[in-house]
ZADO-1210 file (C-alpha; in nm, 4 decimals, padded with zeros to 6 digits):
<atoms>
<atom x="-00.2849" y="-00.3341" z="03.5351" code="MET" pos="1"/>
<atom x="-00.6506" y="-00.3487" z="03.5066" code="ALA" pos="2"/>
<atom x="-00.8015" y="-00.4316" z="03.1576" code="THR" pos="3"/>
<atom x="-01.0654" y="-00.3198" z="02.9249" code="ILE" pos="4"/>
<atom x="-01.3358" y="-00.5189" z="02.9744" code="THR" pos="5"/>
<atom x="-01.6380" y="-00.6326" z="02.7601" code="ALA" pos="6"/>
<atom x="-01.8704" y="-00.4187" z="02.9603" code="GLU" pos="7"/>
<atom x="-01.6979" y="-00.1175" z="02.9371" code="GLN" pos="8"/>
<atom x="-01.6752" y="-00.1563" z="02.5562" code="LEU" pos="9"/>
<atom x="-02.0491" y="-00.2236" z="02.5341" code="VAL" pos="10"/>
<atom x="-02.1484" y="00.0686" z="02.7793" code="ALA" pos="11"/>
<atom x="-01.9387" y="00.3125" z="02.5464" code="THR" pos="12"/>
<atom x="-02.1165" y="00.1690" z="02.2230" code="ILE" pos="13"/>
<atom x="-02.4531" y="00.2474" z="02.3983" code="ASP" pos="14"/>
<atom x="-02.3418" y="00.5653" z="02.5245" code="GLU" pos="15"/>
<atom x="-02.2287" y="00.7040" z="02.1712" code="LEU" pos="16"/>
<atom x="-02.5812" y="00.5949" z="02.0273" code="ALA" pos="17"/>
<atom x="-02.4361" y="00.3134" z="01.7864" code="LEU" pos="18"/>
<atom x="-02.6934" y="00.0463" z="01.8579" code="VAL" pos="19"/>
<atom x="-02.8083" y="-00.1290" z="01.5347" code="ARG" pos="20"/>
<atom x="-02.6031" y="00.1031" z="01.3326" code="ARG" pos="21"/>
<atom x="-02.3511" y="00.0093" z="01.0613" code="PRO" pos="22"/>
<atom x="-02.0176" y="00.1659" z="01.1784" code="VAL" pos="23"/>
<atom x="-01.6792" y="00.1871" z="00.9877" code="MET" pos="24"/>
<atom x="-01.4193" y="00.1364" z="01.2364" code="VAL" pos="25"/>
<atom x="-01.0526" y="00.2854" z="01.2658" code="HIS" pos="26"/>
<atom x="-00.8419" y="00.1745" z="01.6181" code="ALA" pos="27"/>
<atom x="-00.5595" y="00.1568" z="01.7856" code="SER" pos="28"/>
<atom x="-00.5360" y="-00.0777" z="02.0433" code="LEU" pos="29"/>
<atom x="-00.2340" y="00.0997" z="02.2048" code="ARG" pos="30"/>
<atom x="-00.4552" y="00.4218" z="02.2764" code="SER" pos="31"/>
<atom x="-00.6364" y="00.2166" z="02.5361" code="PHE" pos="32"/>
<atom x="-00.3298" y="00.2346" z="02.7494" code="GLY" pos="33"/>
<atom x="-00.3702" y="-00.0837" z="02.8922" code="ARG" pos="34"/>
<atom x="-00.4617" y="-00.4369" z="02.7706" code="PRO" pos="35"/>
<atom x="-00.8382" y="-00.5266" z="02.6264" code="VAL" pos="36"/>
<atom x="-00.9223" y="-00.8256" z="02.7344" code="GLU" pos="37"/>
<atom x="-00.9963" y="-01.0463" z="02.4262" code="GLY" pos="38"/>
<atom x="-00.7885" y="-00.7687" z="02.2301" code="GLY" pos="39"/>
<atom x="-00.9124" y="-00.6352" z="01.8719" code="ALA" pos="40"/>
<atom x="-01.1716" y="-00.9395" z="01.8488" code="ASP" pos="41"/>
<atom x="-01.3502" y="-00.8062" z="02.1547" code="ALA" pos="42"/>
<atom x="-01.4173" y="-00.4657" z="01.9839" code="ILE" pos="43"/>
<atom x="-01.5540" y="-00.6329" z="01.7223" code="VAL" pos="44"/>
<atom x="-01.7668" y="-00.8850" z="01.9579" code="ASP" pos="45"/>
<atom x="-01.9027" y="-00.6011" z="02.1637" code="ALA" pos="46"/>
<atom x="-02.0349" y="-00.4073" z="01.8365" code="LEU" pos="47"/>
<atom x="-02.1716" y="-00.6765" z="01.7158" code="LEU" pos="48"/>
<atom x="-02.3643" y="-00.7855" z="02.0563" code="SER" pos="49"/>
<atom x="-02.5329" y="-00.4622" z="02.0243" code="ARG" pos="50"/>
<atom x="-02.6610" y="-00.5105" z="01.6608" code="GLY" pos="51"/>
<atom x="-02.3762" y="-00.3107" z="01.4595" code="CYS" pos="52"/>
<atom x="-02.2529" y="-00.3962" z="01.1487" code="THR" pos="53"/>
<atom x="-01.8610" y="-00.3551" z="01.1238" code="VAL" pos="54"/>
<atom x="-01.6963" y="-00.2167" z="00.8229" code="LEU" pos="55"/>
<atom x="-01.3276" y="-00.1851" z="00.7879" code="VAL" pos="56"/>
<atom x="-01.0664" y="-00.1037" z="00.5009" code="PRO" pos="57"/>
<atom x="-00.8628" y="-00.4142" z="00.4165" code="SER" pos="58"/>
<atom x="-00.6286" y="-00.2609" z="00.1512" code="PHE" pos="59"/>
<atom x="-00.3942" y="-00.4870" z="-00.0287" code="THR" pos="60"/>
<atom x="-00.2057" y="-00.2423" z="-00.2690" code="GLU" pos="61"/>
<atom x="00.1605" y="-00.3397" z="-00.2080" code="PRO" pos="62"/>
<atom x="00.0513" y="-00.7013" z="-00.2370" code="GLN" pos="63"/>
<atom x="-00.1645" y="-00.6822" z="-00.5371" code="PHE" pos="64"/>
<atom x="-00.0490" y="-00.3437" z="-00.7106" code="GLY" pos="65"/>
<atom x="00.1688" y="-00.3547" z="-01.0666" code="VAL" pos="66"/>
<atom x="00.3785" y="-00.1239" z="-01.2505" code="ILE" pos="67"/>
<atom x="00.1697" y="00.0615" z="-01.4779" code="PRO" pos="68"/>
<atom x="00.2381" y="00.0216" z="-01.8649" code="PRO" pos="69"/>
<atom x="00.3583" y="00.2795" z="-02.0538" code="THR" pos="70"/>
<atom x="00.0516" y="00.3514" z="-02.2248" code="THR" pos="71"/>
<atom x="-00.1640" y="00.3558" z="-01.8879" code="MET" pos="72"/>
<atom x="-00.0136" y="00.6789" z="-01.7152" code="ARG" pos="73"/>
<atom x="-00.2209" y="00.9672" z="-01.6803" code="PRO" pos="74"/>
<atom x="-00.0873" y="01.2757" z="-01.6008" code="ALA" pos="75"/>
<atom x="-00.1346" y="01.4666" z="-01.2553" code="ARG" pos="76"/>
<atom x="-00.1357" y="01.1404" z="-01.0901" code="ASN" pos="77"/>
<atom x="00.0457" y="01.1858" z="-00.7697" code="GLY" pos="78"/>
<atom x="00.3236" y="00.9761" z="-00.9042" code="ILE" pos="79"/>
<atom x="00.6639" y="01.0789" z="-01.0546" code="ASP" pos="80"/>
<atom x="00.6645" y="00.7900" z="-01.3381" code="TYR" pos="81"/>
<atom x="01.0667" y="00.8702" z="-01.3700" code="ALA" pos="82"/>
<atom x="01.1486" y="00.6985" z="-01.0405" code="THR" pos="83"/>
<atom x="00.9469" y="00.3773" z="-01.1525" code="LEU" pos="84"/>
<atom x="00.9661" y="00.0810" z="-01.1747" code="PRO" pos="85"/>
<atom x="00.8535" y="00.1023" z="-00.7983" code="ASP" pos="86"/>
<atom x="00.9957" y="-00.1858" z="-00.5892" code="LYS" pos="87"/>
<atom x="00.6856" y="-00.1940" z="-00.3926" code="THR" pos="88"/>
<atom x="00.4866" y="-00.3317" z="-00.7242" code="ALA" pos="89"/>
<atom x="00.5447" y="-00.6408" z="-00.9282" code="ALA" pos="90"/>
<atom x="00.5600" y="-00.6261" z="-01.2953" code="ARG" pos="91"/>
<atom x="00.2389" y="-00.6919" z="-01.4723" code="PRO" pos="92"/>
<atom x="00.3663" y="-01.0429" z="-01.6147" code="GLU" pos="93"/>
<atom x="00.4774" y="-01.1801" z="-01.2661" code="THR" pos="94"/>
<atom x="00.1910" y="-00.9944" z="-01.0455" code="ALA" pos="95"/>
<atom x="-00.0742" y="-01.1854" z="-00.8338" code="ALA" pos="96"/>
<atom x="-00.4612" y="-01.1499" z="-00.8737" code="SER" pos="97"/>
<atom x="-00.6609" y="-01.0425" z="-00.6261" code="TYR" pos="98"/>
<atom x="-00.9622" y="-01.2628" z="-00.4914" code="THR" pos="99"/>
<atom x="-01.1925" y="-01.1764" z="-00.2044" code="VAL" pos="100"/>
<atom x="-01.1207" y="-01.5170" z="-00.0140" code="ASP" pos="101"/>
<atom x="-00.7132" y="-01.4495" z="-00.0670" code="CYS" pos="102"/>
<atom x="-00.6895" y="-01.3557" z="00.3256" code="GLY" pos="103"/>
<atom x="-00.4143" y="-01.1153" z="00.2779" code="VAL" pos="104"/>
<atom x="-00.4262" y="-00.7745" z="00.3952" code="ILE" pos="105"/>
<atom x="-00.1695" y="-00.4726" z="00.4434" code="ASN" pos="106"/>
<atom x="00.0357" y="-00.5131" z="00.8216" code="ALA" pos="107"/>
<atom x="-00.0463" y="-00.1148" z="00.8283" code="GLY" pos="108"/>
<atom x="-00.4309" y="-00.1710" z="00.8511" code="MET" pos="109"/>
<atom x="-00.3674" y="-00.2702" z="01.2068" code="GLY" pos="110"/>
<atom x="-00.4774" y="-00.5341" z="01.4186" code="ALA" pos="111"/>
<atom x="-00.8919" y="-00.4833" z="01.4314" code="LEU" pos="112"/>
<atom x="-00.9278" y="-00.5355" z="01.0483" code="PRO" pos="113"/>
<atom x="-00.6707" y="-00.8345" z="01.0365" code="ALA" pos="114"/>
<atom x="-00.9243" y="-01.0164" z="01.3185" code="ARG" pos="115"/>
<atom x="-01.2254" y="-00.8956" z="01.1496" code="LEU" pos="116"/>
<atom x="-01.0964" y="-01.0238" z="00.8143" code="LEU" pos="117"/>
<atom x="-01.0166" y="-01.3961" z="00.9683" code="ALA" pos="118"/>
<atom x="-01.3822" y="-01.4503" z="01.0629" code="ARG" pos="119"/>
<atom x="-01.5991" y="-01.6880" z="00.8765" code="GLY" pos="120"/>
<atom x="-01.8838" y="-01.4749" z="00.8482" code="ALA" pos="121"/>
<atom x="-01.6765" y="-01.1580" z="00.7071" code="THR" pos="122"/>
<atom x="-01.7683" y="-01.0176" z="00.3299" code="ARG" pos="123"/>
<atom x="-01.5229" y="-00.8452" z="00.1369" code="ARG" pos="124"/>
<atom x="-01.5400" y="-00.6011" z="-00.1320" code="GLY" pos="125"/>
<atom x="-01.4160" y="-00.6691" z="-00.5259" code="ARG" pos="126"/>
<atom x="-01.1521" y="-00.3773" z="-00.5317" code="HIS" pos="127"/>
<atom x="-00.8003" y="-00.5618" z="-00.5742" code="PRO" pos="128"/>
<atom x="-00.6369" y="-00.2942" z="-00.3995" code="LEU" pos="129"/>
<atom x="-00.8432" y="-00.1111" z="-00.1528" code="ASN" pos="130"/>
<atom x="-01.1199" y="-00.3502" z="-00.0520" code="SER" pos="131"/>
<atom x="-01.3492" y="-00.2693" z="00.2525" code="PHE" pos="132"/>
<atom x="-01.4675" y="-00.5672" z="00.4562" code="ALA" pos="133"/>
<atom x="-01.7420" y="-00.6065" z="00.6725" code="ALA" pos="134"/>
<atom x="-01.9347" y="-00.8252" z="00.9201" code="VAL" pos="135"/>
<atom x="-02.3068" y="-00.7874" z="01.1147" code="GLY" pos="136"/>
<atom x="-02.6612" y="-00.7832" z="00.9885" code="PRO" pos="137"/>
<atom x="-02.5784" y="-00.5251" z="00.6987" code="GLN" pos="138"/>
<atom x="-02.2242" y="-00.6727" z="00.5465" code="ALA" pos="139"/>
<atom x="-02.3328" y="-00.7937" z="00.2506" code="ALA" pos="140"/>
<atom x="-02.5569" y="-00.4604" z="00.1874" code="GLU" pos="141"/>
<atom x="-02.2377" y="-00.2708" z="00.2558" code="LEU" pos="142"/>
<atom x="-01.9658" y="-00.4751" z="00.0480" code="VAL" pos="143"/>
<atom x="-02.2015" y="-00.5586" z="-00.2543" code="VAL" pos="144"/>
<atom x="-02.1516" y="-00.2068" z="-00.3246" code="ALA" pos="145"/>
<atom x="-01.7914" y="-00.2213" z="-00.3796" code="GLN" pos="146"/>
<atom x="-01.6493" y="-00.2649" z="-00.7179" code="THR" pos="147"/>
<atom x="-01.3410" y="-00.2668" z="-00.8822" code="PRO" pos="148"/>
<atom x="-01.4437" y="00.0924" z="-01.0722" code="THR" pos="149"/>
<atom x="-01.6340" y="00.1922" z="-00.7621" code="ASP" pos="150"/>
<atom x="-01.4015" y="00.2035" z="-00.4298" code="VAL" pos="151"/>
<atom x="-01.5930" y="00.3855" z="-00.2111" code="TYR" pos="152"/>
<atom x="-01.9190" y="00.2466" z="-00.3056" code="GLY" pos="153"/>
<atom x="-01.9172" y="00.0674" z="00.0660" code="PRO" pos="154"/>
<atom x="-01.8913" y="00.4325" z="00.2323" code="VAL" pos="155"/>
<atom x="-02.1855" y="00.5887" z="00.0533" code="ARG" pos="156"/>
<atom x="-02.4097" y="00.2817" z="00.1174" code="THR" pos="157"/>
<atom x="-02.2727" y="00.3716" z="00.4992" code="LEU" pos="158"/>
<atom x="-02.3942" y="00.6953" z="00.4636" code="ALA" pos="159"/>
<atom x="-02.7406" y="00.6172" z="00.3116" code="ASP" pos="160"/>
<atom x="-02.7952" y="00.3816" z="00.5904" code="ARG" pos="161"/>
<atom x="-02.7730" y="00.6343" z="00.8642" code="ASN" pos="162"/>
<atom x="-02.4223" y="00.4743" z="00.9376" code="GLY" pos="163"/>
<atom x="-02.1345" y="00.6101" z="01.1647" code="ALA" pos="164"/>
<atom x="-01.7429" y="00.6346" z="01.1613" code="ILE" pos="165"/>
<atom x="-01.6092" y="00.5527" z="01.4703" code="LEU" pos="166"/>
<atom x="-01.2445" y="00.6598" z="01.5565" code="LEU" pos="167"/>
<atom x="-01.0927" y="00.4695" z="01.8416" code="LEU" pos="168"/>
<atom x="-00.7917" y="00.6653" z="01.9577" code="GLY" pos="169"/>
<atom x="-00.6779" y="00.7746" z="01.6050" code="VAL" pos="170"/>
<atom x="-00.7218" y="01.1432" z="01.4280" code="GLU" pos="171"/>
<atom x="-00.8727" y="01.2498" z="01.1259" code="LEU" pos="172"/>
<atom x="-00.5818" y="01.1511" z="00.8934" code="ASN" pos="173"/>
<atom x="-00.7332" y="00.7723" z="00.9516" code="ARG" pos="174"/>
<atom x="-01.0814" y="00.8624" z="00.8424" code="MET" pos="175"/>
<atom x="-01.0955" y="00.6549" z="00.5158" code="THR" pos="176"/>
<atom x="-01.4355" y="00.8190" z="00.4103" code="ALA" pos="177"/>
<atom x="-01.3280" y="01.1130" z="00.3623" code="LEU" pos="178"/>
<atom x="-01.2030" y="01.0172" z="00.0246" code="HIS" pos="179"/>
<atom x="-01.5065" y="00.9914" z="-00.0742" code="LEU" pos="180"/>
<atom x="-01.5679" y="01.3780" z="00.0028" code="ALA" pos="181"/>
<atom x="-01.2754" y="01.4436" z="-00.1769" code="GLU" pos="182"/>
<atom x="-01.4225" y="01.2566" z="-00.5160" code="GLN" pos="183"/>
<atom x="-01.7851" y="01.4370" z="-00.4312" code="GLN" pos="184"/>
<atom x="-01.6237" y="01.8003" z="-00.4143" code="SER" pos="185"/>
<atom x="-01.4797" y="01.7327" z="-00.7870" code="GLY" pos="186"/>
<atom x="-01.1871" y="01.5554" z="-00.7758" code="ARG" pos="187"/>
<atom x="-01.0742" y="01.2624" z="-00.9760" code="GLN" pos="188"/>
<atom x="-00.9146" y="01.0294" z="-00.7601" code="LEU" pos="189"/>
<atom x="-00.5689" y="00.8914" z="-00.8193" code="PRO" pos="190"/>
<atom x="-00.5240" y="00.6007" z="-01.0583" code="ILE" pos="191"/>
<atom x="-00.3471" y="00.2971" z="-00.9591" code="ARG" pos="192"/>
<atom x="-00.3148" y="-00.0442" z="-01.1420" code="TRP" pos="193"/>
<atom x="-00.3632" y="-00.4184" z="-01.1169" code="ALA" pos="194"/>
<atom x="-00.4056" y="-00.7199" z="-01.2514" code="ARG" pos="195"/>
<atom x="-00.7396" y="-00.9326" z="-01.3134" code="THR" pos="196"/>
<atom x="-00.7746" y="-01.2879" z="-01.3004" code="ALA" pos="197"/>
<atom x="-00.7631" y="-01.3089" z="-01.6728" code="ASP" pos="198"/>
<atom x="-00.4342" y="-01.1465" z="-01.6491" code="ARG" pos="199"/>
<atom x="-00.5509" y="-00.8205" z="-01.7917" code="ARG" pos="200"/>
<atom x="-00.3845" y="-00.4982" z="-01.6290" code="VAL" pos="201"/>
<atom x="-00.6444" y="-00.2346" z="-01.5177" code="ILE" pos="202"/>
<atom x="-00.6778" y="00.1109" z="-01.3826" code="MET" pos="203"/>
<atom x="-00.8506" y="00.1492" z="-01.0378" code="VAL" pos="204"/>
<atom x="-00.9276" y="00.4516" z="-00.8219" code="GLU" pos="205"/>
<atom x="-00.7842" y="00.4673" z="-00.4939" code="THR" pos="206"/>
<atom x="-00.7437" y="00.7376" z="-00.1990" code="GLY" pos="207"/>
<atom x="-00.4796" y="01.0080" z="-00.2062" code="SER" pos="208"/>
<atom x="-00.2542" y="01.1350" z="00.0686" code="CYS" pos="209"/>
<atom x="-00.4606" y="01.1734" z="00.3898" code="SER" pos="210"/>
<atom x="-00.2238" y="01.3954" z="00.6345" code="GLU" pos="211"/>
<atom x="-00.3945" y="01.6784" z="00.5840" code="GLY" pos="212"/>
<atom x="-00.7300" y="01.5613" z="00.6802" code="PHE" pos="213"/>
<atom x="-00.6688" y="01.6843" z="01.0448" code="PRO" pos="214"/>
<atom x="-00.7022" y="02.0701" z="00.8825" code="ARG" pos="215"/>
<atom x="-01.0831" y="01.9755" z="00.8238" code="LEU" pos="216"/>
<atom x="-01.1416" y="01.9228" z="01.2208" code="GLU" pos="217"/>
<atom x="-01.2958" y="02.2961" z="01.2247" code="PRO" pos="218"/>
<atom x="-01.5906" y="02.1505" z="00.9962" code="TRP" pos="219"/>
<atom x="-01.6160" y="01.8222" z="01.1741" code="LEU" pos="220"/>
<atom x="-01.5813" y="01.8867" z="01.5068" code="ARG" pos="221"/>
<atom x="-01.9639" y="01.9943" z="01.5836" code="PRO" pos="222"/>
<atom x="-02.0523" y="01.6930" z="01.4326" code="LEU" pos="223"/>
<atom x="-01.8832" y="01.4582" z="01.6646" code="ALA" pos="224"/>
<atom x="-01.9752" y="01.2289" z="01.9851" code="ARG" pos="225"/>
<atom x="-01.6980" y="01.1485" z="02.1904" code="THR" pos="226"/>
<atom x="-01.6154" y="00.9420" z="02.5150" code="ALA" pos="227"/>
<atom x="-01.3319" y="00.7871" z="02.7073" code="ARG" pos="228"/>
<atom x="-01.2220" y="00.4205" z="02.7555" code="VAL" pos="229"/>
<atom x="-00.9131" y="00.3938" z="02.9279" code="GLY" pos="230"/>
<atom x="-00.6801" y="00.6353" z="02.7506" code="GLY" pos="231"/>
<atom x="-00.8606" y="00.5781" z="02.4437" code="SER" pos="232"/>
<atom x="-01.0513" y="00.8752" z="02.2929" code="ARG" pos="233"/>
<atom x="-01.3629" y="00.7618" z="02.1025" code="TRP" pos="234"/>
<atom x="-01.5081" y="00.9715" z="01.8331" code="SER" pos="235"/>
<atom x="-01.8085" y="00.8997" z="01.6521" code="VAL" pos="236"/>
<atom x="-01.9225" y="01.0921" z="01.3356" code="TYR" pos="237"/>
<atom x="-02.2498" y="01.0728" z="01.1382" code="PRO" pos="238"/>
<atom x="-02.1195" y="00.9614" z="00.8044" code="ALA" pos="239"/>
<atom x="-02.3928" y="01.1261" z="00.5935" code="LYS" pos="240"/>
<atom x="-02.3398" y="01.4730" z="00.7738" code="GLU" pos="241"/>
<atom x="-01.9444" y="01.4419" z="00.7822" code="THR" pos="242"/>
<atom x="-01.9240" y="01.3710" z="00.4206" code="LEU" pos="243"/>
<atom x="-02.1466" y="01.6869" z="00.3294" code="ALA" pos="244"/>
<atom x="-01.9350" y="01.8988" z="00.5813" code="ALA" pos="245"/>
<atom x="-01.6113" y="01.7724" z="00.4568" code="ALA" pos="246"/>
<atom x="-01.7509" y="01.8552" z="00.0932" code="VAL" pos="247"/>
<atom x="-01.8318" y="02.2005" z="00.1484" code="ALA" pos="248"/>
<atom x="-01.5123" y="02.2547" z="00.3150" code="ALA" pos="249"/>
<atom x="-01.3155" y="02.1222" z="00.0183" code="MET" pos="250"/>
<atom x="-01.5719" y="02.2950" z="-00.2567" code="THR" pos="251"/>
<atom x="-01.4855" y="02.6260" z="-00.0958" code="ALA" pos="252"/>
<atom x="-01.0763" y="02.5465" z="-00.0537" code="ASP" pos="253"/>
<atom x="-00.9545" y="02.2810" z="-00.2192" code="GLN" pos="254"/>
<atom x="-00.6176" y="02.3343" z="-00.0763" code="SER" pos="255"/>
<atom x="-00.7722" y="02.2673" z="00.2674" code="VAL" pos="256"/>
<atom x="-00.6561" y="01.8891" z="00.2954" code="THR" pos="257"/>
<atom x="-00.3012" y="01.9490" z="00.1686" code="HIS" pos="258"/>
<atom x="-00.0373" y="01.7938" z="00.4113" code="CYS" pos="259"/>
<atom x="00.2453" y="01.9614" z="00.5955" code="ALA" pos="260"/>
<atom x="00.4661" y="01.8650" z="00.3212" code="ASP" pos="261"/>
<atom x="00.4659" y="02.1564" z="00.0913" code="ALA" pos="262"/>
<atom x="00.6521" y="01.9032" z="-00.1765" code="ASP" pos="263"/>
<atom x="00.3808" y="01.6451" z="-00.1332" code="CYS" pos="264"/>
<atom x="00.3219" y="01.5310" z="-00.4968" code="LEU" pos="265"/>
<atom x="-00.0022" y="01.3800" z="-00.3977" code="ALA" pos="266"/>
<atom x="-00.1767" y="01.6697" z="-00.2478" code="CYS" pos="267"/>
<atom x="-00.0531" y="01.8585" z="-00.5192" code="ARG" pos="268"/>
<atom x="-00.1895" y="01.6669" z="-00.8187" code="ASP" pos="269"/>
<atom x="-00.5063" y="01.5814" z="-00.5776" code="SER" pos="270"/>
<atom x="-00.5816" y="01.9576" z="-00.4688" code="VAL" pos="271"/>
<atom x="-00.5227" y="02.0366" z="-00.8430" code="ALA" pos="272"/>
<atom x="-00.8182" y="01.8119" z="-00.9431" code="GLY" pos="273"/>
<atom x="-00.6577" y="01.4620" z="-00.9984" code="GLY" pos="274"/>
<atom x="-00.5681" y="01.2853" z="-01.3254" code="PRO" pos="275"/>
<atom x="-00.6142" y="01.4380" z="-01.6377" code="VAL" pos="276"/>
<atom x="-00.5783" y="01.2503" z="-01.9701" code="GLY" pos="277"/>
<atom x="-00.6992" y="00.8985" z="-02.0785" code="SER" pos="278"/>
<atom x="-00.8553" y="00.7238" z="-01.7779" code="VAL" pos="279"/>
<atom x="-01.0404" y="00.4382" z="-01.8405" code="SER" pos="280"/>
<atom x="-01.1220" y="00.2217" z="-01.5186" code="LEU" pos="281"/>
<atom x="-01.1409" y="-00.1394" z="-01.5364" code="GLY" pos="282"/>
</atoms>
């Protein structure tokens, strides 16, 4: 079986006009249909060779999330508090504290974020549950924008710097940047909980359900440039214009991002505007 070569990757990066731009990448290696020489590292290397900065989500919510204290549970937050304690989260007194050099990442993030995070030159954001990591010429500027109280700062900076969002064999339900569009359309982002280094429990904003994001396709399709590498369909979206189009669609009809599950609590509360009540971040 023929493999996907570095030359093919670089040629496609050039075709899609990504040279020297910051690029937020979401990738499925399986989508190529055959092996990529060098695996996920080869994709990162190809982008870096063309002067790109590579930005990825490097989330750690199960690993560093904690069960919320009873006094820190805002309403309309996409959670049925009656089901707590949540076995996927630790109790506050035993929870570990996130650090940018912990090396931990959700397995569900995929091979490319895991390999990027393993690089010595990688910069990582300070959000304890939904960090972003970046490598390349603009990595520091992208990542410094993220704090525990500003989860999508790197996405805003990406848009401000003529950045792009690159989907490699995945659909819009993997486009993390659209959570920033939710916020910009007037929604309060869902609240989750983590422990600081000094053992305090804090509330931080995270993303909601993204399974309804493909319903934004009619608004975003005109912005996309596409190419194929093997069996993988690459779609590139300009970050600034994509956010603006998504915000316009949600502002006109908040229900447009509701997923196919009519009973999805996360979607119901997000579409209604997000958490209400006492919300004091970080």
